[in-house]
C-alpha positions as a Python dict, from the first residue, in 0.01 Angstrom:
ca = {
    (1, 'M'): (0, 0, 0),
    (2, 'E'): (-209, 197, -248),
    (3, 'K'): (-265, 55, -598),
    (4, 'R'): (-290, 267, -910),
    (5, 'R'): (-575, 208, -1156),
    (6, 'N'): (-450, 389, -1465),
    (7, 'T'): (-311, 161, -1735),
    (8, 'D'): (-125, 219, -2059),
    (9, 'W'): (-246, 104, -2402),
    (10, 'T'): (-146, -258, -2331),
    (11, 'G'): (-367, -270, -2024),
    (12, 'E'): (-61, -330, -1803),
    (13, 'L'): (65, -78, -1551),
    (14, 'E'): (440, -65, -1501),
    (15, 'T'): (522, 46, -1148),
    (16, 'V'): (822, 108, -929),
    (17, 'R'): (814, 76, -550),
    (18, 'I'): (915, 412, -402),
    (19, 'M'): (983, 491, -34),
    (20, 'L'): (954, 837, 121),
    (21, 'M'): (1280, 916, 301),
    (22, 'K'): (1160, 1225, 493),
    (23, 'D'): (956, 1208, 812),
    (24, 'V'): (660, 1403, 672),
    (25, 'I'): (313, 1347, 529),
    (26, 'L'): (336, 1416, 157),
    (27, 'N'): (75, 1438, -119),
    (28, 'Y'): (258, 1420, -452),
    (29, 'T'): (97, 1467, -793),
    (30, 'G'): (280, 1279, -1068),
    (31, 'Q'): (420, 1528, -1318),
    (32, 'V'): (357, 1296, -1614),
    (33, 'T'): (35, 1106, -1532),
    (34, 'G'): (-129, 1344, -1286),
    (35, 'N'): (-182, 1052, -1042),
    (36, 'L'): (-198, 1148, -675),
    (37, 'Y'): (41, 958, -447),
    (38, 'I'): (-21, 993, -73),
    (39, 'F'): (268, 908, 158),
    (40, 'N'): (134, 893, 516),
    (41, 'R'): (473, 910, 694),
    (42, 'G'): (846, 868, 650),
    (43, 'G'): (922, 515, 534),
    (44, 'S'): (588, 480, 348),
    (45, 'V'): (618, 268, 32),
    (46, 'L'): (391, 306, -273),
    (47, 'D'): (373, 153, -617),
    (48, 'V'): (438, 451, -846),
    (49, 'D'): (378, 460, -1222),
    (50, 'K'): (716, 434, -1397),
    (51, 'K'): (625, 744, -1596),
    (52, 'D'): (620, 949, -1274),
    (53, 'A'): (905, 776, -1092),
    (54, 'E'): (1196, 937, -1281),
    (55, 'K'): (1094, 1295, -1194),
    (56, 'M'): (991, 1192, -844),
    (57, 'L'): (1335, 1044, -774),
    (58, 'M'): (1502, 1372, -876),
    (59, 'R'): (1330, 1563, -592),
    (60, 'T'): (1578, 1663, -321),
    (61, 'E'): (1596, 1890, -20),
    (62, 'Q'): (1871, 2153, -34),
    (63, 'R'): (2051, 2264, 281),
    (64, 'S'): (2331, 2517, 269),
    (65, 'C'): (2463, 2558, 619),
    (66, 'C'): (2836, 2491, 636),
    (67, 'G'): (2845, 2345, 287),
    (68, 'S'): (2569, 2256, 45),
    (69, 'V'): (2397, 1924, 112),
    (70, 'S'): (2132, 1767, -108),
    (71, 'T'): (1928, 1481, 37),
    (72, 'P'): (1671, 1279, -161),
    (73, 'Y'): (1300, 1271, -76),
    (74, 'F'): (1248, 928, -236),
    (75, 'E'): (1431, 600, -289),
    (76, 'I'): (1353, 292, -501),
    (77, 'V'): (1271, -17, -293),
    (78, 'R'): (1363, -352, -445),
}
């Protein structure tokens, strides 16, 4: 699991564990922090800065054959 080095003003980094739900290799740049998150395969889990996690979790794949289906790219792991 990759660790992030950026910290906020308190020196503490708040992270969320995120799992890639698609069977792909994905390089994702955090829309808030600009951090690069590299998911090597489906099921990969990374510690993601909380600032990036909200937008990341909104990413979905749209399919519209026989009814519109939206499936998430990411899921929080507890």
